[in-house]
GUTOR-619536 format. One record per residue: x, y, z of N, C-alpha, C in turn; residue in one letter; residue number from 1. Coordinates in Angstrom, 1 decimal, padded with zeros to 4 digits. Layout:
NODE      n_u      n_v      n_w     ca_u     ca_v     ca_w      c_u      c_v      c_w   r     k
NODE        X        Y        Z        X        Y        Z        X        Y        Z   A   NUM
...
This chain:
NODE      n_u      n_v      n_w     ca_u     ca_v     ca_w      c_u      c_v      c_w   r     k
NODE    088.9    085.9   -032.1    088.2    085.4   -033.3    087.4    084.2   -032.8   M     1
NODE    086.3    084.0   -033.5    085.4    082.9   -033.2    085.3    082.0   -034.5   T     2
NODE    085.6    080.7   -034.3    085.5    079.7   -035.4    084.4    078.7   -035.0   D     3
NODE    083.6    078.3   -035.9    082.6    077.3   -035.7    082.3    076.6   -037.0   F     4
NODE    081.7    075.4   -037.0    081.3    074.7   -038.2    079.8    074.8   -038.3   K     5
NODE    079.4    075.0   -039.6    078.0    075.1   -039.9    077.8    074.2   -041.1   Y     6
NODE    077.0    073.1   -041.0    076.8    072.2   -042.1    078.1    071.7   -042.7   K     7
NODE    079.1    071.5   -041.9    080.4    071.0   -042.3    081.3    072.0   -042.9   G     8
NODE    080.9    073.3   -042.8    081.7    074.4   -043.4    082.3    075.2   -042.3   V     9
NODE    083.6    075.5   -042.3    084.3    076.3   -041.3    083.9    077.7   -041.5   L    10
NODE    083.5    078.3   -040.4    083.1    079.8   -040.4    084.0    080.5   -039.4   V    11
NODE    084.6    081.6   -039.9    085.5    082.3   -039.1    085.0    083.8   -039.0   T    12
NODE    085.1    084.3   -037.8    084.7    085.7   -037.6    086.0    086.6   -037.9   E    13
NODE    085.9    087.5   -038.8    087.1    088.3   -039.1    086.8    089.8   -038.8   N    14
NODE    087.7    090.4   -038.1    087.6    091.8   -037.8    088.8    092.5   -038.3   W    15
NODE    088.7    093.8   -038.7    089.9    094.5   -039.2    091.0    094.5   -038.1   P    16
NODE    092.2    094.5   -038.5    093.4    094.4   -037.6    093.3    095.5   -036.6   A    17
NODE    092.9    096.7   -036.9    092.9    097.9   -036.0    091.9    097.6   -034.9   S    18
NODE    090.9    096.8   -035.1    089.9    096.5   -034.1    090.4    095.5   -033.0   V    19
NODE    091.4    094.7   -033.4    091.9    093.7   -032.6    092.9    094.3   -031.5   R    20
NODE    093.3    095.6   -031.7    094.2    096.2   -030.8    093.6    096.4   -029.4   M    21
NODE    094.4    096.3   -028.4    093.9    096.4   -027.1    093.2    097.8   -026.9   R    22
NODE    092.0    097.8   -026.3    091.2    099.0   -026.0    090.4    099.5   -027.2   G    23
NODE    090.5    098.9   -028.4    089.7    099.4   -029.5    088.3    098.9   -029.5   A    24
NODE    087.4    099.8   -030.0    086.0    099.4   -030.1    085.7    098.7   -031.4   D    25
NODE    084.9    097.7   -031.3    084.5    097.0   -032.5    083.5    097.8   -033.3   R    26
NODE    083.6    097.7   -034.7    082.7    098.4   -035.5    081.3    097.8   -035.4   P    27
NODE    080.3    098.5   -035.9    078.9    098.1   -035.8    078.6    097.0   -036.8   S    28
NODE    079.5    096.5   -037.6    079.3    095.4   -038.5    080.2    094.2   -038.1   Y    29
NODE    079.8    093.1   -038.6    080.5    091.9   -038.4    081.1    091.5   -039.8   E    30
NODE    082.1    090.6   -039.8    082.6    090.1   -041.0    082.8    088.6   -040.8   R    31
NODE    082.2    087.8   -041.6    082.3    086.3   -041.5    082.8    085.8   -042.8   W    32
NODE    083.7    084.7   -042.7    084.2    084.0   -043.9    083.9    082.6   -043.7   T    33
NODE    083.3    082.0   -044.7    083.0    080.5   -044.8    084.0    079.9   -045.7   A    34
NODE    084.7    078.8   -045.2    085.7    078.1   -046.0    085.3    076.7   -046.2   T    35
NODE    085.0    076.3   -047.4    084.5    075.0   -047.8    085.7    074.1   -047.9   F    36
NODE    085.5    072.8   -048.0    086.5    071.8   -048.0    087.5    071.9   -049.2   N    37
NODE    086.9    072.5   -050.3    087.8    072.7   -051.5    088.5    074.1   -051.4   D    38
NODE    088.5    074.7   -050.3    089.1    076.0   -050.0    088.4    077.2   -050.7   L    39
NODE    087.2    077.0   -051.2    086.4    078.1   -051.7    086.0    078.9   -050.5   T    40
NODE    086.0    080.2   -050.6    085.6    081.1   -049.5    084.4    082.0   -049.9   T    41
NODE    083.5    082.2   -049.0    082.4    083.2   -049.2    082.4    084.1   -048.0   L    42
NODE    082.0    085.3   -048.2    082.0    086.3   -047.1    080.6    086.9   -046.9   N    43
NODE    080.3    087.3   -045.7    079.0    087.9   -045.3    079.3    088.9   -044.2   A    44
NODE    078.3    089.7   -043.9    078.4    090.7   -042.9    077.7    090.4   -041.6   N    45
NODE    077.0    089.3   -041.5    076.4    088.9   -040.3    076.3    087.4   -040.2   S    46
NODE    076.1    086.9   -039.0    076.1    085.4   -038.8    074.9    084.8   -039.5   K    47
NODE    073.7    085.5   -039.5    072.5    085.0   -040.2    072.8    085.0   -041.7   R    48
NODE    073.5    086.0   -042.2    073.7    086.1   -043.6    074.7    085.0   -044.1   E    49
NODE    075.7    084.7   -043.3    076.7    083.6   -043.7    076.0    082.3   -043.7   I    50
NODE    075.1    082.0   -042.7    074.4    080.7   -042.7    073.5    080.6   -043.9   K    51
NODE    072.8    081.7   -044.3    072.0    081.6   -045.5    072.8    081.4   -046.8   A    52
NODE    074.0    082.0   -046.9    074.8    081.8   -048.0    075.3    080.4   -048.1   V    53
NODE    075.7    079.8   -047.0    076.2    078.4   -046.9    075.1    077.5   -047.3   I    54
NODE    073.9    077.7   -046.8    072.7    076.8   -047.2    072.4    076.9   -048.6   T    55
NODE    072.4    078.1   -049.2    072.1    078.3   -050.6    073.2    077.7   -051.5   A    56
NODE    074.4    077.8   -051.1    075.5    077.2   -051.9    075.4    075.7   -051.9   T    57
NODE    075.2    075.1   -050.7    075.1    073.7   -050.6    073.9    073.1   -051.4   L    58
NODE    072.8    073.9   -051.4    071.6    073.5   -052.2    071.9    073.5   -053.7   Q    59
NODE    072.7    074.5   -054.1    073.0    074.6   -055.6    073.9    073.4   -056.0   Q    60
NODE    074.8    073.1   -055.1    075.8    072.0   -055.4    075.0    070.6   -055.4   V    61
NODE    074.0    070.5   -054.6    073.2    069.2   -054.5    072.3    069.1   -055.7   A    62
NODE    071.9    070.2   -056.3    071.0    070.1   -057.4    071.6    069.7   -058.7   A    63
C-alpha cells in the first residue's frame, strides 16, 4: 500500500484483499481513499481523480 499527503490530506492506495495475496495480478483499476482531518473520506479510481476531488473539496470549503 502506498500512502502520501496531498494538500494536507492523507491519501491511501487500496486494493482488494485478493490482489494482495502473493502471486496475484493487480486489476486494471486503482482505488484511492482520501482521509481529511475530520475523518471524512472520499474515494476515486485513479491518482489524478483523487487529486482533483481533494482540490474541489478544499475549494468548496474555502468558499
